[in-house]
N, C-alpha and C positions, 0 to 999 in steps of 0.2 A: 480533316475537310477545308479549312480555311485556308491551309498552306497550297493546295491542291488548287484553287480557285486562283490565289497570287501567282502560282506559278505559271499556271494558266493563259493568264492576262500578260504576263513580260513577255508570253514569248509569242501571243497572238498573232506578230508580226511577219514572224517567219515561217509560222505554222498556216497561217491563211493565205500564203504563197505557193505552198508547197503542192503538186500534184495529186489531186484525189481520183482514184477511179469511181466509176459509177457502178453500181450493182446490176448487173445485166439481165439478170434473172430473179426470179423470184423465189427461189430455193438456191441460190448459189451459196450460199453460206449459213453456218449454225450457230457461229458466236455469239456466246451469250453476251448479255450488258454487265463490263467490267468493268465500269469507269467507277473509279475511286477506290479501286482496289489494289494490290502493290503491284500486281501482274501490269496492270494500266499504266500505274506510273512511271514503271519502268521502261514502256514501251513511248512513255512523253516525254521523259528525260533523253530516251534515244533521239527521237525526234527534234527537239531542241538541241541538244549536241550536236547535230548533225547540220543544222542548219549554219549560216553563216553569222557571226554576232556584230559584225558591223555593220549588217546592214538594216539590226534590228534600232539602229539609233540616228542612222541616216535619211533624211528626207529622199522620198521616192518624187524627182523631176522631171516629167516627161510631159512635151509640149503636144497639148490634144488639138486638132482640129477642130473649128466652128461651124461646118457645116457638114449635112451630110450629102453623099453622093446620089443622084439617080443612077438606079439601078440598068444598063445597058438593052435587058430584055426583061419584059415580064409575063410568065404564062400562068393565067390565070385557068387552065386546063384542069379537072380533076385529077389527082394521081393515084396508082392503085393503092388498095389496101397496104400492102407487105413494106410499101415505103414507110407506115408509119410506125411500122412494126420496131424499129430499131431505137425509137426515143420513147422518154421517160416525159411526161405519164402514160402517153399516148397507147405505149404498148398494153398497156392493161387492159384498154378499151375494149368491148363487144366488137364486132368487125361491120355491126348493122348500126353503130355508133359512129366508127370511123367513116363509112361510107358517106355521112353527113357534115362532116368537118370544112369548115368554111376554110380556104388555102389557097397560096397560090408560090409559086418560085421566082425568085428575083437573082437575076445573073448578073456578076459584076467583074470588071477587070482587077489588076492588082491593086492596092492600095488607095481601093476603094473606102469609103465610111459607110457603115450600114447601118451604125444608129450611134449617136451622142449619150454621156453621162449627163442624165438628169434628165432626158429628152422623154416626153409623153410619146407614149406609143398603144396603137390597138393590137399589134400582134403580137405573138410569140415565136421567136427565130430560131431556127434549128440550121445546122450544115450539114449540106447534102453532099458538098464537093468543094476541093480545095482546102484551103486553109486560112485560117482566121487570128490575128491577134487582139485581145482583150486588157483594153487599159481601166481599171478601176482608181477611182482618185485614193488617195496615200497608200497605194499597192502596189505592188510588183508585178510588170507586164506580163502575161501570159500568154501560149499560141495554143489554139485548139487543132488538131488535125482532121478530115473527114473520115479517117482511119482508125481514128484511135477509139479508145471508149467513151472519152469526155466528151466526144461528138454525141453520145446517145442523150446530153443532159441538154437544155435550152441554152441558148446562150442570152439568155434576160427573161424576165419572166415579172409579171405586176404591169399597173399603167406607168412606170419610171422604169427608164433603163439603169442602171449598174454600174455601170461602164461605158466606155466607148470600144465599138469594133470596127475595125481596119484589115482589109485583104490583106494577105501578104502575097497571092497567084490568085491567077484568076475562078473565081472560085460562085457554085449556087447556095443560095439560100430557101430553105423553104417558112415560110411565114403562113404561122396559123393564126384563126381569129382568137384574141384575148377575150372576149366576152364570150365564146363559146364554151373556152376551156373551165373559163368563171362560173357559169351556169350547169357546168357538171358535176364541178367540187360542190359547191353550195347544196347538190340535191342527193349526196350521200344519204345523210339523216333529213328527214322531216317530219313534218304532224301533222297531222289532217285535222278539217275544222275543228273539230272535236276533242282535240289534243290526243288522240289517239296514237301511242307510241307506233312506228311501223320499223319492224326489225330489219337492216339489211342484211342479204345473205353472207354467210361466210366467203371466206375465199375460197378456192380451188382445191381440192383435197392435196396433203402433202403423202407422197408414194411411201407405201409401206410404214405408214405410222398409228400404229392401231389406237395411240390417246389421242390423237387426233381425230379420225375419227368417230371413236366412243362418245367424245366429247361432244363435238359436231352435233351428234344425232340427238342429245340429251339437252343441247341448243336450241335443235328444230323442233322438239315436240316438247319444247316448255315445262323441262323436267329437272334444270338446276336447281339447284338450292343456293341461291343468292343472298348473304350477308345483309342483316339490316344494322344500324347504328343503333349506339346504346338509347336507350329511352330520353336522357339528361338532355342529349344532342338533338334529339327529335322535337320535345320540348320546348328547349330553346329557342330553335327553328322556327317552330310556329310562332313564340311568342313575338320573336322579334320584326314578325311580319305587322305585327300591328303598331300605327304610327305612334300611340300614346302610351307606349310601353314603359315603366318606370324603373329605377335602379332596385329597388324591393322586390320588386316580383320576379328580375331576373335572378338575385342573389336568392332567391325562396325556391327556384328550380334548380339552380347549380348548387345547394349548398349541400345537398346530402351524399351527392358524390367525393368522398374524400381525396380521390385521384386526382381531380379536378380541382376543388379546391386549394388543395396543395403546389399545385400548378402555377393557379392563380397568382397565388401570394408568390410562390416563387420569380414570377414572371414581371409583377410589378415593383419586387425588390433590387432586379437588374438595375445593369447599369445605364440601360437605355432611358428606366423610368426613375433614374435616382434621386429621391430626395432628403429632408434634411432627418424626418421620422420614418422607421419603418414599419408596413405595414402586416398586420398579425389577426388580422379574418379577413373573411370573404367579401363581407361588404363593401370594406374600404378597398380593396384590390382591383372589385369593380368598378369603383370611382375613381381611382387612379388610371385602369387601363380605357376604360373606356366602354362603351356596347358596341362596335366593329371589333378591337382587339379582342374582347372576351368572348364574340363570337367564334374568332378565329383561334385563340387557343382551344375553347370547347370542342372545334371541328376537330382541328388537328389530334386532340387527345384521342379521339373518338375512331376516327381513321387509323390512327396506329393500334389501337386496340383490335381492330380486325385483321392484322399480321398475324396471326396464332395461329398454328397447327401443332399436335403431337409428333409428326414424326419428325427428327431432329434433320435430315438431310433437306426437305423441305422448308423446316424450321428454320434453317439457315439459308434458304434460298430469300423467305419471307424477308427476312433480316437486311440481307442484300440489297434487296428491292425497297425496303422501307429507308433506309442512307440514300439512297439514288434520291429515293422523294425527295428527301430535305437538301439534299444538294442542289436538285432542280428548281427547289421552290423557291430557295435562296436567291438563282439567278433571275427569276421570273421578277422576285421582287424588286431587284437591282433593275433591270431591262426598264419597267415598269416604273417605280421614280422617274427615269430619265425620260419616260417616255411623257410622260404627265397627263395623257389620254387615257389610263387606266388607272384604275384602282391599286394599286399595292397591294394591299391587303386581300383584294380579290385573286390579283396574280401568283400571292405566297400561297393563297387555297388551291387556286387550279394547279400549280405545279405539285401541290402535296398530293392530288387527286387524279395525276394524268394516268397514274397506272394501276389504280384501281381495278383494272380488270383483271390484273393477275388474282387477284386473290380467291376468286370462285375456281380458275383455275386449277389455283395449289389446294385447294380446297374437295374438289373435284377429283383430284389424283391420290389424296389421302384416302377418299371415301369408298375407292376400288379394292372389294374386297377379294374379286376372283383370282387378279394379279399386282404385281407390283410394277407402277411405269417406269419404263427405262427412263434414266434422267435427261442425256439425250435427246429421247422422242422430246421428250416437254418441253426442252429447252427451245427445240425447235419450232415446237408449236405455239408457244408464248406470243411472241410476236405477232401471228396471224389472230392468235384468238382472244387479246386481250383487248385491243382497241373494240372492237364491236360490242364485247360482254360487259368492257367499262361503263359504255352510255348506255346499253342497258339499265346495270344496275343502277345510277345517276338517277335514268329518269324513275325508275321504280323509288329510289330514294324521296322523289319530288326535288331535287333539285333544279336552278333556273336553268334555261334554256343555252344560255350563253357556257354554263359549266357543264351541263351533261354532253354538249358535244366535243369536249376538251380530246379526251381518250380516242378519238376518233380521227380526229385532227393533229392530233401532236407531231407525227411523222410524217405528215402528209408536206412534204417542203415545198409544193407548187403550189399549194392551197390560197387562192386569192378571194380575199372580202369582200371587193369592192368598193372597198371604203378609203380615203385617201390617209385617216391617221390610223395608227395601229392601234389595233383590239385584241381582245384576250387572248384570242386564238394566236395572234400574231407573235404576242408575247412569247406563251408558252413554245412554237413552233420554232424561235431564236433561243429561249434558254435552253429547250432539247438540243438543237444542233451543237451549241456550246458547249453543252453536258458531255459528248464524245470525245471533243478533242481530248487527244492523250488513252485512247480507246483504241482495239482493233477496228470496230467500225469506224472511224476517222477517215479511213481511207475508202469507205463506200460516198462519201456524203458529197451532197454538190457544193460548187463554191458559192460563199457568201453573197458573194453580188448579183447573184442570179435568179436568188426569190423573192418572191413577194415583198415578205416581210421586213426583208434586207433595205429593200430604197426608202423604205418609211421611218427608219430611226435616224431619226436628225439628216433626213435626208441620204443616206446609204454611205455615209461617213465614220463606218465603225472599222477604225484600226486600231494598233496597240497603242498610242498614245490617247486616242479617245476612250478605250475602255480601261485603260491608268486610271485617268482622270476621274471614270465612273466610280471606278473601285475605291478609290480614295474617299470620295464623299458618302458612301455606304459601306464602309469596313463596318462601323458598329452598328447598322440592319444587318449586315449578314451574321454577325455574331448574336444578334436579337433572333432572328429567323433559327439559327441553330437552338439558341436557349428553350425558343418554345416548344419545340417538335422534338426537343436529345431524346 
């Protein structure tokens, strides 16, 4: 797994410049998540080997303009709803919402500067007609034509622009209110004043997918069997909410679970916590680790114990998802360490529970007595069922709100928190996006410089050299994370 991460960062400079197709239809791909497998590594190596090696070590030197160009025409009349259906994430909004979108169209001559790298903006821009060259700092420029799939993605998002955009021919640009999209994004899940959780509806039906229909019915009827954390984890979670909790009280909670005690001792004797005297008991292990790390280990082991079922095929899928969760949590930890605005321990746990919603889906599949669910149907339904169910599950387990929202927003690439610093959700989004490089899903990803979370990470200067530097500083931390949850 560590070798996979190293390989990814060594070739990020080439991969980030490769063209990536946008997923034009919500049902256009049923590829399972295979990052971390031998198949995805083969695809990854093919991408790396096909890139030009010389470019990875040559600095990108492009002279960018220093001022925006005023459009030759600004049209503030309302555009028809069908116009918005081309663009992500607008295409998924109901017609009633699209009719309220604050927008305008901007007309430019060739060689006009639409926006600059690092410029603050109140709009998200889309290409309606013409062609635009995007110039991210430290990354090779690339061109978007209006009649290609890439034009379905925003040219920028977030309060800062992640690149400089220059028209290569007369072009028309759609400018949509950033704050309007931000409010829509943040309303996906909400709490009432009394704290009662409000479930959002599942996505539209998947045609001819019996498993999706059956699961959706159970979800809406509130008859799903949602797993709960082991008693030790629940007691520890409650105890750590007390400001004056003591080490002996923590030890008294965890010492009766042999698996947890063994893992605490193992981790306390790992390279990262190396000391002259080895730890041989639970009390000294908790002292050496500290309360935060102890909580992280206990929660990690508890989450892992949920990835269990008797069906061999489903169990294989469970284990694959668990390994992917470890990989994702490691990336979250690295990015959080670099950001210095998010607790690395919280980021590690966020990555681990990101796909926890898949557990009830697998359990539901195993419990079907009248028929055996088709695995292809199951894999197709997972991306649509897992996020809302994961959020519901974490809410029922009384996780804090910032963690409850993780499953829902983890792959909402254009989510915007409205904050200038990276949030926990931003970290997970970046880690999730990175985790797909080298897999078949990579061709459906947006460009890194167009997502809101990207521009917050060191002002959007995430390139191959930067990432390698981060990795060198965090290699032992990655190994520690793997030791924690392996």
